[in-house]
N, C-alpha and C positions, 0 to 999 in steps of 0.2 A: 212443424210448418205453421206459420202464423196466418191469421185471416187475410192479411195483405198478400201473402204468397199464394194463397188459394185464389184470391180475386185476380191476381196477375196471370196465373195459369189459365183461368177461365177466359180472361180477355185475349190471351194469346191463342187459345184454341178457337175462340170465336173469329179472330182475325184470319187464322189459317182456313177455317171453313168458308169465310166470305171470299177469300182469295181463290179457293178451289172452285167455288160457285161462279165467280166472275170469269175464271179461265174457261170453265165448261161452257158458259154462255158465249164467250168470244169464239170458241171453237165451233159452236153450233152456227153462229152467224157467218163465220168464215166458210163453213161447208156449203152455205147457200150462194156464195159468190163464185161465178165461173173462174176456173183456175187461170185462164189467160188474163183476166182483169188483175188478179193478184200479182202475177208475174210482171205484167206491164207496169204496175205500181212500183215494184222493186227495181225494174230497169230504170224508171224515171228517178228513183232515189239514187241509183248508181251514177246516172247522168249528172244529177245535181252535185254529188260528191266530187266528180271530176271537175265540174265548173268551179266549185269552191277551191279546190287545190290549184287550179289554173289561175284563179284570180287572187290568190294569196300573194303577199309581198314579202319576199320574192316568191315567184311561182314554185310550187312543189311538184316538179315534173314527174318524178318517180311515182308519187302517190296518185297523181292524175292519170298516168299511164295505166296503172293497175285498174283503176275504176273504168277507164275507157275500154280496156281489154275485157273486163267483165261484161260491160254493155255489149260489146261486139260478140262475145261468146253466146250471149242470150239471143240477141237480135239475129245474128247470122246463123246461129245453130238451130234456133227454133223456127226461123222464117215465118211463113204465113200461119203457122200454128198459133202465133200471137194474136191472130184475129185482125179486125179492121185497123188496128193501130200500127200494124207492121210497117206500112209505108212511112208514117210519121216518125216512127222509131228509127227507121233506116236513114231518113233525112237528118234526124237529130244526131245520129252516130256520125254521119259524114261531117256535119257542122262542128261537132266537138273534136273530131280528129283534125280538121282544118285549123281550128283554134289552137290546138296543141302544137301543130307544126309551126304556125305563125309565132306563137309565144316562145317556142324553143329557138326558132331562128332569130328572133329579136334579142334573145338572151345571149346568143353567141355560142 
């Protein structure tokens, strides 16, 4: 083993340790956030994913439908357990479903 190999191994070990520490820190911070906030953020990410696929040229309806169905599973399945954002998410779900139907109808 050359001195360079030893140095590279040490750098790699340091990088792994830093990554593990960063992951542990992220997990501690996430544990302090109410679960409904995390779930709502994921729902909004899925909503945005659906919107991206609907606005593609041409629209990617199958991909949008999957994202919309995932939003529906969470919003309708969890209901008011999502907290105060439930009504907003229900409205957003209705709007993205309407957009899907309109785009699909325009496409023929």
